[in-house]
Every structure is written in C-alpha cells, then in structure tokens.
Residue frames as a rotation matrix with the C-alpha (Angstrom) as fourth column:
MET 1
-0.443 0.671 -0.594 100.12
-0.871 -0.479 0.110 97.27
-0.211 0.566 0.797 111.52
THR 2
-0.142 0.499 0.855 97.41
-0.016 0.863 -0.506 94.81
-0.990 -0.086 -0.114 110.67
GLU 3
-0.534 0.012 0.845 96.25
0.773 0.411 0.483 93.60
-0.342 0.912 -0.228 107.28
ASP 4
0.481 0.833 0.273 93.72
0.877 -0.457 -0.149 96.48
0.001 0.311 -0.950 107.20
ASP 5
0.689 -0.253 -0.680 96.38
0.132 -0.878 0.460 99.13
-0.713 -0.407 -0.571 107.90
ARG 6
-0.276 -0.822 0.498 98.04
0.708 0.177 0.684 99.28
-0.650 0.542 0.533 104.53
TRP 7
-0.571 -0.044 -0.820 98.32
-0.379 -0.872 0.311 101.74
-0.728 0.488 0.481 101.71
VAL 8
0.505 0.764 0.401 95.71
0.189 0.355 -0.915 101.56
-0.842 0.538 0.034 98.95
GLU 9
-0.560 -0.802 -0.207 97.29
-0.121 -0.168 0.978 101.03
-0.819 0.573 -0.003 95.54
GLY 10
-0.901 0.012 0.433 96.46
0.401 0.403 0.823 100.93
-0.165 0.915 -0.368 91.88
ASP 11
-0.555 0.757 0.345 92.91
0.264 -0.233 0.936 101.19
0.789 0.611 -0.071 90.60
ASP 12
0.215 0.635 -0.742 91.50
0.935 0.084 0.343 101.30
0.280 -0.768 -0.576 94.14
TRP 13
-0.383 -0.435 -0.815 93.51
0.655 -0.750 0.093 104.44
-0.651 -0.498 0.572 94.91
ASP 14
-0.970 0.038 0.239 92.42
0.175 -0.576 0.798 106.00
0.168 0.816 0.552 91.62
THR 15
-0.151 0.987 -0.047 88.76
0.587 0.128 0.799 105.35
0.795 0.093 -0.599 92.52
ILE 16
0.155 0.149 -0.977 89.22
0.961 -0.250 0.114 106.92
-0.227 -0.957 -0.183 95.95
VAL 17
-0.721 -0.514 -0.465 90.89
0.407 -0.857 0.316 110.06
-0.561 0.039 0.827 94.58
GLU 18
-0.863 0.410 0.295 88.17
0.171 -0.313 0.934 110.42
0.476 0.857 0.200 91.96
ASN 19
-0.110 0.986 -0.126 85.23
0.317 0.154 0.936 109.96
0.942 0.063 -0.330 94.32
VAL 20
0.744 0.422 -0.518 85.90
0.581 -0.028 0.813 110.78
0.329 -0.906 -0.266 97.99
PRO 21
0.648 -0.548 0.529 87.85
-0.623 -0.781 -0.046 113.20
0.438 -0.300 -0.848 100.19
ILE 22
0.186 -0.703 -0.686 91.12
0.377 0.696 -0.611 111.87
0.907 -0.145 0.394 101.56
VAL 23
0.994 0.098 0.038 91.67
-0.005 -0.311 0.950 112.04
0.105 -0.945 -0.309 105.32
SER 24
0.239 -0.971 0.014 95.17
0.488 0.108 -0.866 113.25
0.839 0.214 0.500 106.13
VAL 25
0.695 -0.175 -0.698 97.38
0.592 -0.411 0.693 114.78
-0.408 -0.895 -0.181 108.80
ASP 26
0.481 -0.588 0.650 99.51
0.298 -0.588 -0.752 117.87
0.825 0.555 -0.108 108.24
LEU 27
0.366 -0.477 -0.800 102.39
0.926 0.100 0.364 118.80
-0.093 -0.873 0.478 110.52
VAL 28
0.762 -0.204 0.614 103.07
-0.086 -0.972 -0.216 122.45
0.641 0.112 -0.759 111.32
VAL 29
0.457 -0.694 -0.556 106.63
0.824 0.566 -0.031 121.89
0.336 -0.444 0.830 112.54
LYS 30
0.962 -0.245 0.121 108.03
-0.274 -0.861 0.429 124.43
-0.001 -0.446 -0.895 115.02
TYR 31
0.579 -0.807 0.115 111.76
0.811 0.584 0.017 124.48
-0.081 0.084 0.993 114.28
GLU 32
-0.401 -0.916 -0.007 114.67
0.914 -0.401 0.057 126.86
-0.054 0.017 0.998 114.92
GLY 33
-0.671 0.133 -0.730 112.45
0.200 -0.915 -0.351 129.85
-0.714 -0.382 0.587 115.70
GLY 34
-0.518 0.514 -0.684 110.10
-0.837 -0.471 0.279 129.36
-0.178 0.717 0.674 112.78
VAL 35
0.505 0.717 0.480 108.20
-0.449 0.693 -0.564 126.76
-0.737 0.069 0.672 110.81
LEU 36
-0.636 -0.727 0.259 109.80
-0.229 0.498 0.836 123.97
-0.737 0.472 -0.483 108.80
LEU 37
0.578 0.772 -0.265 108.41
-0.505 0.083 -0.859 123.59
-0.641 0.630 0.438 105.27
GLY 38
-0.259 -0.631 0.731 109.37
0.291 0.670 0.683 121.23
-0.921 0.390 0.010 102.48
LEU 39
-0.334 0.088 -0.938 109.67
-0.829 -0.501 0.249 122.03
-0.448 0.861 0.240 98.78
ARG 40
0.305 0.619 0.724 107.21
-0.279 0.785 -0.554 119.52
-0.910 -0.033 0.412 97.29
GLU 41
-0.750 -0.628 -0.206 108.27
-0.453 0.261 0.852 117.19
-0.482 0.733 -0.480 94.51
ASN 42
-0.850 0.501 0.164 104.83
0.508 0.696 0.508 115.71
0.140 0.515 -0.846 93.77
GLU 43
-0.464 0.791 0.400 101.21
-0.363 -0.581 0.728 116.72
0.808 0.193 0.556 93.36
PRO 44
0.684 0.499 0.532 99.32
0.623 -0.779 -0.071 118.30
0.379 0.380 -0.844 94.88
ALA 45
0.950 -0.269 -0.161 101.21
-0.158 -0.855 0.494 121.55
-0.270 -0.444 -0.854 95.50
LYS 46
0.454 -0.821 0.347 104.22
0.878 0.479 -0.016 120.42
-0.153 0.312 0.938 93.46
GLY 47
-0.194 -0.664 0.722 106.93
0.700 -0.610 -0.372 123.09
0.688 0.433 0.583 93.50
GLU 48
0.432 0.428 0.794 105.44
-0.263 -0.782 0.565 124.79
0.863 -0.453 -0.226 96.60
TRP 49
-0.819 -0.558 0.132 106.77
-0.231 0.112 -0.966 125.14
0.525 -0.822 -0.221 100.11
PHE 50
0.254 0.966 -0.053 104.32
-0.509 0.180 0.842 123.11
0.822 -0.187 0.537 102.19
VAL 51
0.064 -0.148 0.987 103.98
-0.973 0.208 0.095 121.42
-0.219 -0.967 -0.130 105.55
PRO 52
-0.904 -0.321 -0.283 104.87
-0.364 0.924 0.114 117.72
0.226 0.206 -0.952 105.81
GLY 53
-0.127 0.908 0.399 101.81
-0.860 0.100 -0.501 115.50
-0.495 -0.407 0.768 105.80
GLY 54
-0.913 -0.173 -0.369 100.26
-0.351 0.796 0.494 112.27
0.208 0.580 -0.787 104.71
THR 55
-0.050 0.937 -0.345 97.19
-0.539 0.265 0.799 110.11
0.841 0.226 0.492 104.38
VAL 56
-0.270 0.101 0.957 95.69
-0.903 0.317 -0.289 108.47
-0.333 -0.943 0.006 107.45
LEU 57
-0.785 -0.065 -0.616 95.55
-0.346 0.871 0.350 104.69
0.513 0.488 -0.706 107.11
LYS 58
0.305 0.929 -0.210 92.52
-0.370 0.319 0.873 102.57
0.878 -0.188 0.441 108.02
ASN 59
0.764 0.132 -0.632 92.44
0.475 0.549 0.688 101.77
0.438 -0.825 0.357 111.77
GLU 60
-0.362 -0.927 -0.093 95.15
0.816 -0.267 -0.513 104.36
0.451 -0.262 0.854 112.45
ARG 61
0.495 0.458 -0.739 94.55
0.780 -0.609 0.145 107.00
-0.383 -0.648 -0.658 115.11
LEU 62
0.900 -0.119 0.420 95.34
0.152 -0.816 -0.557 110.57
0.409 0.565 -0.717 114.05
THR 63
0.683 -0.678 0.272 98.11
-0.674 -0.440 0.594 110.88
-0.283 -0.589 -0.757 116.63
ASP 64
0.272 -0.579 0.768 99.67
0.241 0.814 0.529 107.63
-0.932 0.041 0.361 115.38
ALA 65
0.663 0.007 0.748 99.48
0.748 -0.046 -0.662 108.97
0.030 0.999 -0.036 111.82
VAL 66
0.917 -0.371 0.148 101.30
-0.376 -0.927 0.007 112.12
0.134 -0.062 -0.989 112.98
GLN 67
0.356 -0.827 0.435 104.17
-0.499 0.226 0.837 110.00
-0.790 -0.515 -0.332 114.35
ARG 68
0.321 -0.209 0.924 104.31
0.626 0.779 -0.041 107.75
-0.711 0.592 0.381 111.26
VAL 69
0.842 0.032 0.539 104.39
0.468 -0.541 -0.699 110.74
0.270 0.840 -0.470 108.90
ALA 70
0.803 -0.582 0.127 107.03
-0.578 -0.708 0.406 112.48
-0.147 -0.399 -0.905 111.06
LYS 71
0.226 -0.741 0.632 109.28
-0.091 0.630 0.771 109.41
-0.970 -0.232 0.075 110.96
LEU 72
0.367 -0.024 0.930 108.82
0.826 0.468 -0.314 109.00
-0.427 0.884 0.192 107.19
GLU 73
0.701 0.044 0.712 109.18
0.547 -0.674 -0.497 112.63
0.458 0.737 -0.497 106.18
LEU 74
0.749 -0.414 0.517 111.31
-0.556 -0.818 0.151 114.17
0.361 -0.401 -0.842 108.94
GLY 75
0.047 -0.743 -0.667 113.24
-0.011 0.668 -0.744 111.13
0.999 0.043 0.023 110.11
CYS 76
-0.928 -0.374 0.003 112.29
0.002 -0.013 -1.000 111.58
0.374 -0.928 0.013 113.76
GLU 77
-0.141 0.868 -0.475 109.53
0.964 0.230 0.133 111.44
0.225 -0.440 -0.870 116.34
VAL 78
-0.562 0.049 0.826 107.71
0.010 -0.998 0.066 114.62
0.827 0.045 0.560 117.29
GLU 79
-0.749 0.429 -0.505 105.92
0.562 0.008 -0.827 116.02
-0.351 -0.903 -0.247 120.29
ILE 80
-0.160 0.784 0.599 102.40
0.725 -0.319 0.611 117.18
0.670 0.532 -0.518 119.52
ARG 81
-0.942 -0.248 -0.225 101.95
0.334 -0.726 -0.601 120.69
-0.014 -0.641 0.767 120.94
GLU 82
-0.459 0.811 -0.362 98.53
-0.433 -0.560 -0.706 121.61
-0.776 -0.167 0.608 119.60
ARG 83
-0.506 0.412 0.757 95.74
0.791 0.572 0.217 120.30
-0.344 0.709 -0.616 117.40
LEU 84
-0.920 0.086 -0.381 94.58
-0.191 -0.950 0.248 123.02
-0.341 0.301 0.891 115.03
GLY 85
0.031 0.990 0.134 91.55
-0.334 0.137 -0.933 121.10
-0.942 -0.016 0.335 113.77
ALA 86
-0.087 0.064 0.994 90.28
0.753 0.657 0.023 119.94
-0.652 0.751 -0.105 110.40
PHE 87
-0.201 -0.066 -0.977 90.81
-0.470 -0.869 0.155 121.95
-0.860 0.490 0.144 107.22
GLU 88
0.634 0.408 0.658 89.44
0.398 0.557 -0.729 121.29
-0.663 0.723 0.191 103.73
HIS 89
-0.350 -0.771 -0.533 91.92
-0.344 -0.423 0.838 121.45
-0.871 0.477 -0.117 100.88
PHE 90
0.723 0.566 0.397 90.75
0.243 0.329 -0.912 121.49
-0.647 0.756 0.101 97.27
TYR 91
-0.367 -0.890 -0.270 93.33
-0.167 -0.223 0.960 121.12
-0.915 0.398 -0.067 94.51
GLU 92
0.676 0.561 -0.478 92.79
-0.534 -0.075 -0.842 121.49
-0.508 0.825 0.249 90.78
THR 93
-0.006 -0.713 -0.701 95.42
-0.852 0.370 -0.370 118.87
0.523 0.595 -0.610 90.10
SER 94
0.781 0.271 0.563 95.99
-0.534 0.758 0.375 115.24
-0.324 -0.594 0.736 90.97
ASP 95
-0.367 -0.926 0.090 98.58
-0.794 0.362 0.489 112.49
-0.485 0.109 -0.868 90.84
VAL 96
-0.255 0.399 0.881 96.03
0.275 0.903 -0.329 110.19
-0.927 0.158 -0.340 89.14
ASP 97
-0.993 -0.119 -0.019 95.74
0.006 -0.209 0.978 110.12
-0.120 0.971 0.208 85.34
GLY 98
-0.546 0.825 0.145 92.30
0.411 0.113 0.904 111.26
0.730 0.553 -0.401 84.20
VAL 99
0.397 0.617 -0.679 91.39
0.912 -0.185 0.366 112.83
0.100 -0.765 -0.637 87.54
ASP 100
-0.068 -0.434 0.898 91.70
0.503 -0.793 -0.344 116.61
0.862 0.429 0.272 87.52
SER 101
0.148 0.093 0.985 91.21
-0.642 -0.748 0.168 117.40
0.752 -0.657 -0.051 91.21
LYS 102
-0.384 -0.273 -0.882 91.94
0.505 0.738 -0.448 116.20
0.773 -0.618 -0.146 94.71
HIS 103
0.335 0.577 0.745 90.06
-0.457 -0.592 0.664 116.88
0.824 -0.563 0.065 97.96
TYR 104
-0.534 -0.558 -0.635 91.61
0.378 0.515 -0.770 116.46
0.756 -0.651 -0.064 101.41
VAL 105
0.814 0.493 0.307 90.20
-0.124 -0.369 0.921 116.73
0.567 -0.788 -0.239 104.90
ALA 106
-0.107 -0.984 -0.142 93.48
0.246 0.112 -0.963 117.60
0.963 -0.138 0.230 106.60
ASN 107
0.905 0.273 -0.327 93.84
0.356 -0.065 0.932 117.38
0.233 -0.960 -0.156 110.36
ALA 108
0.271 -0.833 0.482 96.55
-0.020 -0.505 -0.863 119.87
0.962 0.224 -0.154 111.30
PHE 109
0.832 -0.133 -0.538 98.84
0.554 0.237 0.798 119.54
0.021 -0.962 0.271 114.31
VAL 110
0.572 -0.742 0.349 101.57
-0.651 -0.670 -0.358 121.83
0.499 -0.022 -0.866 115.65
VAL 111
0.918 -0.320 -0.232 104.54
0.385 0.856 0.343 119.62
0.089 -0.405 0.910 116.48
GLU 112
0.529 -0.847 0.058 108.15
-0.846 -0.521 0.115 119.91
-0.067 -0.110 -0.992 117.61
PRO 113
0.491 -0.416 -0.765 110.83
-0.191 0.806 -0.560 117.41
0.850 0.421 0.317 116.54
LEU 114
0.979 -0.149 0.137 112.52
-0.095 0.261 0.961 115.43
-0.179 -0.954 0.241 119.31
LYS 115
0.064 -0.993 0.101 115.84
0.463 0.119 0.878 115.48
-0.884 -0.010 0.467 117.41
ASP 116
-0.508 -0.315 -0.802 117.31
-0.486 -0.664 0.569 116.97
-0.712 0.678 0.184 114.24
ILE 117
0.597 0.793 0.116 115.33
-0.264 0.331 -0.906 116.40
-0.757 0.511 0.407 111.08
ALA 118
0.095 -0.489 0.867 116.42
0.784 0.574 0.237 114.76
-0.613 0.657 0.438 107.82
GLU 119
-0.708 -0.440 -0.553 117.69
0.029 -0.799 0.600 116.97
-0.706 0.409 0.579 104.99
SER 120
-0.394 0.646 -0.654 114.98
-0.918 -0.243 0.313 115.80
0.043 0.723 0.689 102.58
ASP 121
-0.347 0.322 0.881 112.73
-0.134 0.912 -0.387 112.86
-0.928 -0.252 -0.273 101.78
ASP 122
-0.617 0.114 0.779 110.91
0.700 0.530 0.478 111.28
-0.358 0.840 -0.407 98.81
GLN 123
0.344 0.895 0.283 108.29
0.938 -0.314 -0.148 114.04
-0.043 0.317 -0.948 98.70
HIS 124
0.954 -0.046 -0.296 110.51
0.004 -0.986 0.167 117.10
-0.299 -0.161 -0.941 99.30
SER 125
0.579 -0.794 0.187 113.70
0.428 0.100 -0.898 118.12
0.694 0.600 0.397 97.52
GLN 126
-0.642 -0.765 0.052 114.69
0.342 -0.345 -0.874 120.23
0.687 -0.543 0.483 100.52
PHE 127
0.374 0.687 -0.623 113.47
0.912 -0.151 0.382 121.65
0.168 -0.711 -0.683 103.79
GLY 128
-0.518 -0.501 0.693 113.61
0.322 -0.865 -0.385 125.29
0.792 0.024 0.610 104.83
VAL 129
-0.318 0.373 -0.872 112.78
0.916 -0.118 -0.384 127.25
-0.246 -0.920 -0.304 107.97
PHE 130
-0.205 0.383 0.900 110.40
0.428 -0.793 0.435 130.17
0.880 0.474 -0.001 107.50
THR 131
-0.644 -0.138 -0.752 110.39
0.761 -0.211 -0.613 132.74
-0.074 -0.968 0.241 110.27
PRO 132
0.474 0.861 -0.186 107.87
0.853 -0.501 -0.144 135.40
-0.217 -0.090 -0.972 111.30
PRO 133
-0.158 0.980 -0.121 106.50
-0.530 -0.188 -0.827 137.66
-0.833 -0.067 0.549 110.07
PHE 134
-0.394 0.023 0.919 105.05
0.453 0.874 0.172 135.03
-0.799 0.484 -0.356 107.77
ASP 135
0.695 0.719 0.000 103.24
0.372 -0.360 -0.856 137.58
-0.615 0.594 -0.518 105.59
ASP 136
0.293 -0.685 -0.667 106.65
-0.731 -0.610 0.306 138.53
-0.617 0.398 -0.679 104.20
ASN 137
-0.729 -0.526 0.437 106.95
-0.190 0.770 0.609 135.04
-0.657 0.361 -0.662 102.65
ASP 138
-0.256 0.624 -0.738 105.24
-0.950 -0.020 0.313 133.79
0.181 0.781 0.597 99.51
LEU 139
-0.852 -0.049 0.521 103.51
-0.290 0.873 -0.392 130.83
-0.436 -0.485 -0.758 101.15
HIS 140
-0.761 0.635 -0.133 100.83
0.283 0.509 0.813 128.51
0.584 0.581 -0.567 99.82
PRO 141
-0.270 0.727 0.631 97.37
-0.630 -0.630 0.455 129.74
0.728 -0.275 0.628 100.94
TYR 142
0.656 0.518 -0.549 96.74
0.038 0.704 0.709 126.52
0.754 -0.486 0.442 102.90
VAL 143
-0.197 -0.792 -0.578 100.01
0.843 0.165 -0.512 126.99
0.501 -0.588 0.635 104.80
GLU 144
-0.765 -0.031 0.644 99.01
-0.132 -0.970 -0.203 130.59
0.631 -0.240 0.738 105.51
ARG 145
0.292 0.946 0.144 95.69
-0.465 0.009 0.885 129.35
0.836 -0.325 0.442 106.97
TYR 146
0.450 -0.204 -0.869 97.54
0.658 0.734 0.169 127.02
0.603 -0.648 0.465 109.31
LEU 147
-0.578 -0.806 -0.130 99.86
0.699 -0.406 -0.589 129.79
0.422 -0.431 0.797 110.48
GLU 148
-0.440 0.518 0.734 96.95
-0.381 -0.848 0.369 132.18
0.813 -0.117 0.571 111.06
ASN 149
0.622 0.776 -0.104 95.56
-0.307 0.364 0.879 129.60
0.720 -0.515 0.465 113.49
THR 150
0.336 -0.581 -0.741 98.76
0.817 0.572 -0.078 129.15
0.469 -0.579 0.667 115.54
SER 151
0.957 -0.109 -0.269 100.59
0.090 -0.770 0.631 131.25
-0.276 -0.629 -0.727 118.07
ILE 152
0.164 -0.945 0.282 103.89
0.912 0.255 0.322 130.65
-0.376 0.204 0.904 116.25
GLY 153
-0.429 -0.432 0.793 105.50
0.720 -0.694 0.011 134.04
0.546 0.576 0.609 115.70
ARG 154
0.209 0.544 0.813 103.27
-0.202 -0.789 0.580 135.74
0.957 -0.285 -0.055 118.25
GLU 155
0.604 -0.012 -0.797 104.87
0.660 0.569 0.491 134.11
0.448 -0.822 0.352 121.28
C-alpha cells in the first residue's frame, strides 16, 4: 500500500460519513452448500446476519478490496465467482456521533473461500451458514437483494 491507500480516521471520517456515499465491497460467500453470514457487532446493521464487507481504499481496485476484506474478515483468500453489481444501501444509523444515517454504494461479489474460514472477527461475533430456501430465513433486506440476484440455491 502507498501513502494514499490508508484508512481515513477521526474528523475526516466523520465528515465523509456525514456528506458522501461510501464505496464498499460486499462478499456473498458460497460455503458448505449455502451462504456464509456474520452476526454484526457494529453499525450499520448491528445485531443482524449480514455478508462480510468493507470500505474500498483510495487507489485500491475492487478485486483487491475483495481479497483484503476476505483476509481481514474470513482469514483467507477467496476466488471471485461472479460480480453482482452495485447496490445502494441506506441506513438510519451510523457509527459517527451526531450523524444519524449512512449511505453505501456496495459492489457485491459472489466468492468462494480457498480454505476454511475463521470462526469470527472484530466485526462479527460469529459466522453461520444459511441454506436455501432463503425465504425461510429472517435475513436483512439487503442480504435478500443479493441472494435474489445470484444462482445460489437454484443450482
């Protein structure tokens, strides 16, 4: 990584969250006959089962962001199987004091881990595998949108 490829912190991050959409990648992880979701420990979607994901850094290609997020959150590299496209996510909550919403432009990818995944990470208290039919699960609406756009469960 170069000097420009770092995380934004402090007041600069607060200003970004308050004023602009955040570009991110989300990983729809094919795993053990279903989709791997993590129980989120932080906002947005705290307490929800959600796909792993993260912010894209300046000068970072989307596919490089997918691998970085996979290593950080899953503990392994992944193979990208499909790009689902860009999705807008609007949340009525934020991790920034005084800011009551968050807006993401999430680039979703279907991926498969190249080895076993970690049991949890800093953002998830646990991981679980959700199997089709997905409409039998109480999933976050944004996760449901991802699954509606994949062939997972219809293969």
